[in-house]
N, C-alpha and C positions, 0 to 999 in steps of 0.2 A: 588504302586499298581501292583500287581501281576495278569497276564492274561496268561491262558492256551491256546493252540492251539484250543481248541474246542470253544472257545467264542469270537474270533475275529469278529467283526460286521463291521468294517469300512477299513479293509485291508484283502487281500487275502493270506492265509497261503498256500503255494504252495510248500514247502519242502517235497520232495520224499525220504524216507529213503533209499528205493531200489536203486535208482539213486545214492544217496550220498554215499552209501557203496561201491560201484565200484570206488569211487574216493578218498577213505580214503588214508591218507598219502600223497595225491598230492594235496598240498595247492593250488597251481595256478589252477588247474582244479576245485576245490572247490570255489575259488574265482571267476572264470568265471560262474560256476553253481549259486553261490548265487547272482551275478549280474544279470544274466539273469531273473531270477525268481523275483527280486527285480523290474527290469524294466518292467516285464510284467503287473505290476498293476500300472495304471497313477495317482492313489492316492497316491503311494509312491514316485514317482519322474516323472517329466515330460519327454517326449522325449529329448534325448541329455544332460538331466540335471543331474549334480551330478557326482560324481566318487567313486569308490571302490578301494581297496587295500588289500595286503597281505605282510608279511615279511616272507622270508625262508632264510635257510643257503645253500649257493651253493658252489661248487669247484671254486676257482679263477682260469682262464684257464691260467694265468701266473705263479702262485705259487703253485697251486693245494691245497691251505689252503682254509678252510672254510670261507666265508665271508657272511656278511647279505646283502640279497637283497630285495629291495623293488618292488612289481609289482603293478602298479598302472594304471589304465585307462589314455591313452594317449590323446593328442589333437584331439578334435572332437570326433565324434562316439557317441554311445549311449549304455548305460550298458545293455539294454533289448536284443541286439544283439551282446554284446562284446564277441570276440574271443581273442585267445592268440596273433594275429597278431595287435589287437588294444590296448595291454598292452605296458607299458614302463618298462623296468627292469633296475633298478639303484642301484649303491653300496650305502648302507645307510650311512656309516662311511664318504664317499666323500660328499654326500649331506649335513650332519650335519656340516662338516667341513667348507662348504661355509659361515657359521656363523662369521667365522674369517675375511673375507674379505668384507662381507656385509656393504654397505656405508650409508644404510638409506633409508626412503621412497622415495626421489627424485630419487634414482637409482636403483628402483625395476626392470624395465625391462630389464637391463643388466644381472640380475641373471638367466633369462630364458636361454640365450645363454650358460651360464655356466653349466645348468643341463646336456648339451650334454657332457661335460667332466666327468660327473658321471655315465655315461651309462655301464650297465655290458652286458646286452643282446644285441647284435650289430643289431639284426633285429627288435629292438624296434620302436614301434610308437613314434613319437615326444613327449617328455614330455609336458605336459600342464603347466599352470600358477598355478594350484592347486597342483602340486607336493609337494612343501614344507608343504602344510596343513596336508599331511600325514607323512611326514618325521620325524617330531619332536615328533610326538606322539608315545609311544613306545609299542604299542598294536600290535599284529601280524594279525588282520584282522580289517579294519576300513570302515565305510559307511559314505560317505558324500551325503546327499539326499535333494530333494526339495519337500517334502510333502506339499501340500496345507494347511493341518491343522497346521502343524508345522510353516510355513511361516505365517499363519494369526497371530499367536502369536507373531512371531518374528517382523512382521509388525504393531503391535499394540501398542499404545502410553505408555501402562502400561505393555508391553511385558517382560521385565525384572523381575518385581515383580509377574506377572503371571507365568512365568517360574519357579521361585524360589518356590512359593507356591505349584503349581501343583505336581511337583516332588520333594517336600521335600528336595530341594537343591541338589538333585543327578544329575540336568542339570545344568550346569554352564552358564553363559551369557557373550558373548563377542560382544560388540557394532559393529555396521556396519563398514566395512573397505574393500577397493578394494582387491580382493584376490591377494596373492603375498607373498613374502619371509616373510614380517613383519607379516602378518597375521598368517603364520605359528608359528612364535615365540609367538604371543599373545596367540594361542590355547595351547602351551606347558606352558606358564605362568599361563593360567587359570587352567591347570590340577594340576601344582605344588602349587596353591593357594587353590585347592580343592580336595586334595586327595582321591581317593575311588569314584569319580563321574562315571556315566555311559555314559556322553556324554556332548555336548556343543551346545547351540543355537547360532547362528550367527544372531545378529540383522538385519532384513530386508532380509535375505539371505536364511538360511536353517538350516540344522541339521547335527551333527557329533555324531556318535554312534560307539561303538567297543567292542572287546572281543578278547580272544585268540585263538578262534576256529571259524570257518566259520559259524556253527549252531548257536552258542551263539550270535555271531554278528548279525545273521540274526533274531533271536529271539528278542534280544535287540532293534533293529531297529524297527520292527513291534509292540513291547509292547510300546515303546516311541511314535509312531505315533497313535497308538490306543487310547492311553491316552489323546493325544492333540485332535483327533477327536471327542471322546466321550465327552470331556469337552465342545467343541464348540456345539455339538449337544444338549446338555443340556440347552445351553444359547441362541439358535436361537429363537428369539421372545419373550424372558423373560421379558426384559425391554421396548421394543419397536417393533413394525413390522419389519421384516426383509426388509432392504433398505428402511426403513421409509414407507413402505406399497405401494400397487399399485396406480400409477397415471392415467394409462391408460389400457384398456383391449387389449389382444392380438386378431388379426383376428382368425377366424377358420383355422385349419391346411392347407387344401386345398387352402383356400384364400392366406395365407401367402406364400406359396409355389408359387402360380400363380403371385402374386405381385412381389415376389423376382426374379422369372425367367425373367419376363418383364423388369425389372430394372438393373438387373445384368449386361447386355452388356453396358449400358450406363455408369455405374460405372467404368466397367472394362476399357472402352475406356478413360475415364478421370483419372483413376489411372495409365494407360499406357503412359501419356504424354511425359515421359522420355524414359521408357523401356516397352516392352510389358509384362502384366502380367497374371498370371492364378489366377482364382478365387475359393473360397469355400464359402458355404453358410450353416449356422446353424441356426436352431430355437429351439435348446435343451432347456428343461425346467429351467435350471440354467441361460441361456442366457436371456430368456424372463422375468424371475423374476427381473434381474439387469435392463434391458433396457426399461422396463414398470414402473418403480420405481420412487418413489418421489426424492430418492437420486442420481438418475443418473446424474443430472445436477451439483451435488457437487462432485461426485467421479470420473466421466469419465476424466475431465480435469487434475486431480490430477497425472494420469499415474500409472504404476505399481511400486513395490516395489524391487522384486527379480531381479538381473541383467540379468538372464536367460530369464525371461519374458519380460523385456524391450527390449532387443536385439531383440527378434523375433517380437515384435508388436509396436515398435516405442514409441515415447514419449506419445502419448495419441491417442485416437481414434477420428475420425470424427463422430459426431452425426447428422444426416439428420434431418432437420426441415420441414418435410413433413408428412401429416395424414397417417396412415396405410391404409386407404381405398381411398388414391389418385386414381383420374381417370388417367389412364395410356395408354387411346387409342391414344392419341396424346402427344408424348414426347417432342415436339419441345420447348415449353414454359417451362417445367419442366427441361429440359437439361440446359437451360439458368440460372436458378434458382441455380440447383445443380453445375453448373461450378463455379458461384460466391463462393459457400462454399468450394470447393475445392481450389480456388485460395487464399481464405483466410486462409485456413490450411497452403498452401505453403508458404505463408507469414509469418505465425507465426513459422514455421520450420524454416525459413530463419533467423528470429529474434533470434530465441533459438539458432541457431548455432553462429551468430555473437556476442551474449552477453556472449558466454561461451568457445568460442574457444581459443586454445593456438597458440603460435607462430609456433609451429611444427605440429599442427593438419592437419589431411588429409583434402583435399577439401570436401566441403558439398556434401552429397549424396542426391538421389533421395527424393525430398521434399514431395511427395505424401502420402497420409495416407496409411497405412497397414490394419488396422480395421476400418471398416465402420459400423455404428449402425443406424438401422431403427426401432425406437419404435413402437411396436405393430406387427412387421413382423419377424425381426431377425437380424443376424449379418453376414456381409460380410467380407473376407479376400482376399488380393491381394498379391501375391509373384511371384517369378522367374518361379516356377514350382508348379505343384499341391501337392507334399509332403511338400514343404515350406509353401504354403498358408494354407494346412490343419493342419500343426504343428503350424503356428500363430494363427490359431483359437483355437485350443487346449491351447496353451499359454495364450491366453486372457480369456478362461474359467478358467484356473488356476488362473489368477489375480483376475478374479470375485469371485472365491472361496475364495480366501485370503482377499479381501475387505469384503465379508459377513461374515466372520470368525472374523476379526478385529473389526468391527462394532458391533458385537454381544457381545464381551466380554470388549471392549475399544473403541477406536477411530483408525481408520485406519492411517497411516502414510506412505506417498509414499517417494521414493527416491528422495532427493533434486536434482535439475536441473542440478547443476554443477556435482554432483556426476553422475548423468544420463549421461551427455555429456562424462565425462571422461571414462565412459564404452564404450558407442556408438562409440566415436572416438579414443578410445586407440589404440597405434600404433601397439601393438601386435595383436589385433582384426583387424586392417587394413592389416597387414602383412598375416594374416590368409586368408583374402579376396582376396589377390594378389595371394595366392599360389592355389587358386581354379583353377580347370583344364577348359580348354576352352570350351565354351558351344556349343553343338552340333547345327547343321544346323537348326532342327526343334524345339530346345528347344524354350519354352514360346509360342508355337503354339498348337491350338486345331483343330483337324481333325475329321470329320465325314465322315464315308465311308458306303455306302448302299450295301446290300447283301454281307456282309463280314464274315459270319460265315464259310466260306471255300473258296476254289479256289483262283481266281484271288484278290477277295475282302479281304481275310485273308491275303494273301502275302503282300498286301498294308500295312494293319494294322501292320504287324509285321515289315516292313520296317520303317515305320512312327516311331513306338515306339522306335526302335534301333536307330533312328536318332533323338530322343529327344522329339518327340510330345505326347501331351495327344490325345488319340484317342477313339472317340465313335464308337462301334462295333454294326452294326444292321444288322437284318434279319428278314424276316417272319417266318422262321422255328424255333419255340421257343425250340424243344429239341437240335438241332444242335446249336443253339446260346449258350444254357446251357453248352454244351460240349467244345465249343470254349472258354468260359468265364473261366471255370474250368482250362483248359489248359494254358490259357493266365495269369491267376493268378499266377499259379505255375511258370511260366516262368520270368513274369515280375513285379509281384506285384500289389496291389491294386490302386496305383496312377498313373498308366500309361494308363488305358483304364476305359471305361464305357460300359457295354452291355445292349442294349435296343432293345425289339422286335419292328419291324417296317414294316408295310405294306405301300409301297409308292404310293398305289393308294387310301389309306384310309386318309382323312383329319384330322380326330380326332388323329389317330395314329402317324401321322407326328407332330401334335401339341404337344402330350405327349412327344414324343421323344426330340423336340427342348427344351422343358421345362426341361426336365431331364438334357440335355446337359448344359443349362446356369445354372443350380442349380448345377452341379458337377463341371464345369471348368469356370463358368462366361460368355461363350460365345463361338463363333467358328470362326476360321480363313481360314479353308480349308473344302471344300465340294466336296467328290468323289462320282459321280454318277456311280455305278457299278452294281446295281441290275438289274436283268434281266432274261428273258426266251429266249428259242429258238423253233421255231416250224418249220420243215423242210417237206413241202408238195409241190406237183405240184401245178401249177396255178389253174387247175380246182377243185383241192380237197381242196384249202384253203375255210374256211367259214368265214362269217362275225364275228362269235365270236373269231375266231383265230386273225383276223386283228383287232378287237377291244382290245383283250387282249394284244397283243404284243404292239399296241399304247398306252394303258393306262400305262403299266408298264416302257416301254422304253422311251417313248416320253413325256406322261403327267406327269410320274414319275420324270423323269429329269428336267421337267418345275417347279413342285411343290417344289421338295427337293431344288432346286437352288433358287427359289423365298423366301423360308423360310431362307436359309442361307444368302441371300443377304440383307434380311430385319435386321438381327443381325450385319452382318458386318457394313452396312451404319450407324447403331446406335452406334457402336464402333468407327468408324471413322478412322480406320487404314488400310483400304484396306482388301484385301483377295485373295483367290485363288479358282476357281471351276476347277476341273479336270474330264471331261467325259470319261468314258470308253465304247467307240463306238465299232467299227469293220472294218475290211478290206472290209467287205460286205456292207459298206456305199459308198465305192468307185468302187468296183467291181462288176458287175452282174453275179450271179451264178444261176446255176439250180436249182429249186424246192425250192426257198428262198425268194419268192417274197414279203410276208409281213415283215420277219425280216429284209432283206436288205433295204425296204423302210423305216422301223422305225429307223434303223440305219443311214441312209442317213439323216432323219430328225433330229436326235440328233446331226448329224455333223452341218447341217447348223444353227439349233437352238444355236450351241456353237459359230458360228461366229457372230450371231447377237447380242447374249450376249455381246460378247467381245467388239463388237462396241459401245454398250450403257452403259456398265458398267465401261469402262475405266476411265471416269471422276471421279469415286470414287475409282480409283486405285485398282479395282477388276479385275484379270486377269482369262480368261476363255480359256482353252486349252483342247484339246482331244489327248488319245491315242487309237490308232487303233490295237487291238491285232488280231491274226489269229490263229485258230487251237490250242488253249491252252486246252489240255485233262485233264492234272493233277488236281486231286481232284476238278472237276467242275461238278456242277450240270446240266449244260447245255448240257451234253450228257446223260442225264436220259430222260425218257420218248419217246424213239423210236428216238431221234435225231441222234444218231450216226448209227444207223441202216438206217435210211433213206439217210444220207449223203453218206454212203457207197455204198448204192444202186444207188445213182445218179452218183457216180464215177465207177460204175461197178466193184467194190472190196469187200473184206471181211470186216467186222467190225474190227477185230483184226488186219488188215493190215492198217488201218487208220494213226496211229501215223507216221510210216514210209513214207505213201504216201505223208502226209503233209510235212515232211521233205524233201522229195525228190524234191518236186515240189518248193522249195525255191532256191533262187540263192547261199545262204550259205549252204545249205544241213543240216539244223540244226532244231532240235524241238524246240518250243518255250515254255518256261516254265513260271509258275505264277511269279516266282522271277524276270523275264525279263519285264513284265508287271509293277511289283512294282517298279523297278529301273526307268522306264520311268515316273511312276506317281510321283515318287520322284523329279526327275530332275526339273520338271516344278515348284515345290514349295520349292526348296532347297535354293533359292537366287542365283543360277548360271544363272538362265534364267529370271532375275527379270524384264527384259523389253520385254519380250515376251508374247503376247497374241493373241488370235484368230488363234492359230497355231495348227497343229496336228502332232503326231509322231507315224509312222508306226512300230509296233514290229511285225514283221511277218517272219522273216528270210530272207526276200527280195523276193518280188514279183513285178516283173516288171509291171504287170497290175494295180497294185495299187499304183505305184508312182504318188503323187500328181502333178497335171498339169493344 
């Protein structure tokens, strides 16, 4: 089947001749370019899945003779974001010479260490287990990809025959085998037995395609995937309804989101029985088609086929046995029911481990489910951070696509449990996990910061993100919030934060913000009350409206925001933190500041009262008292600066120095100083501190707590 670039329907043709022409003759650069555009289309390969390579001739640094070098994606990483730093460069002749000392399948793992003796490029990424899969194939450019369409055929009962027929014998078949040195030899044997083929299908796993130029390799990969995709498309619903047809109907979109947001914290709490997890929710059409189907009960327990899918999503999902429109107004009884389902899953996973473990297997890992399915509503995933939970969700969607395709053309075949275990508890996989860097202090935590599109709030947001947290950025100013969101996206990426417009005086706005938080991250662990305004007037000039406005935003705002956060924290059952950004003015009486100072004093005392009551739920409440933080702050707008300068008998321009001079340390207070204080309360360093306050004012004796 010949396909031109003009009629690809199921994959994206992204090759740009103008870009490629600038890389002509630079095969490694072309490899990186090809890898990036392949990885940009999740229909071609899933995040972190697959690997690509090219072979070049380079000068040997020891002899200056030309030697063949293979450049291949190293361990970990993603081809969509691959750079040269992510490649391993190895001598081809040394890699192939390892065949002479290979001792067989029982000794696969020892070969990985030997790859290090074959390194040409000393700055190489650590070679992966897939290195020999490329080494024994003679082609200059090779793609190993995990497209859903190809895996659907690879995971079909009749996959081998379908492969032969669909590509007229141009794609060979190699049965499932754990990646390693022997599989590399099997690929070479398949090529030798089928000269002139354009690729190899790996049973239950993925696809190998190749060519002698980067462009031809790219086209070959796209054409093979396009053919597989079109074949499946022509067979969906041909012999029977997809997934056996619909068993239940989905709720309406807004109902789904409302139900999911209410249940997400409960699920997060249960999924975090061993380690705190971050969540992702999706009700994508392909998810709903699967979870609402008659075949769900048959296919879900079978687990996935592709090892990449399995490693990310665990042996199988947990399917909730509750109606989509379940009354969630009182979750007490439902929590007990769902807890029983979680415990049954943990026991199932424990049995799986015990039945399949080897003498040298690593200890059993977290037995909680990663994927949780709620028919009629959607799918939840829980992992150590947002990126991992999002990717787990994407991988299970990959698995759904595979099951749908395999069932359309044959019968779906999952990975045998022993093989699944051997992959999940592979010693090399365990070694990779042990090499992971130490988690950051706020890793696995979700924080919501009010009034955080600028000034102190934004500084707290950035500090929390840098320390590993997922942060919900909220503000009443939509334009400022959008600008901040754009800047944060460029700096930290989409998985670090969520931007939501929030008016702390509006109950519906707050409800929407908490719903968005639970849908995006699964719940919340830290609430920072920072939103505020300031009004500086003499006692006589203050109006009732001034008083009410300050009280509504500072006092009632703190009350309502904290109450919403506490509800979620209690449902999760893992404690939490509330940090209230008050002010030195809550402790020190200042001129022309009566309403503001009174509101700040109320914030302070409310914090103490909350701390006393919430301690039994391990929810800590602490206060940061800033003073005179002018940097990037809206507080100085609307005449506040002019009025404070007038109160002190100075010019507005002299305010920063005035504030610095009146401190014991003679220092100006920056937004970053407040952020550091807001961090230390939630960092784990002050885990037994609640009901406390920390002044960050450069040192003001009048504000000393006493």
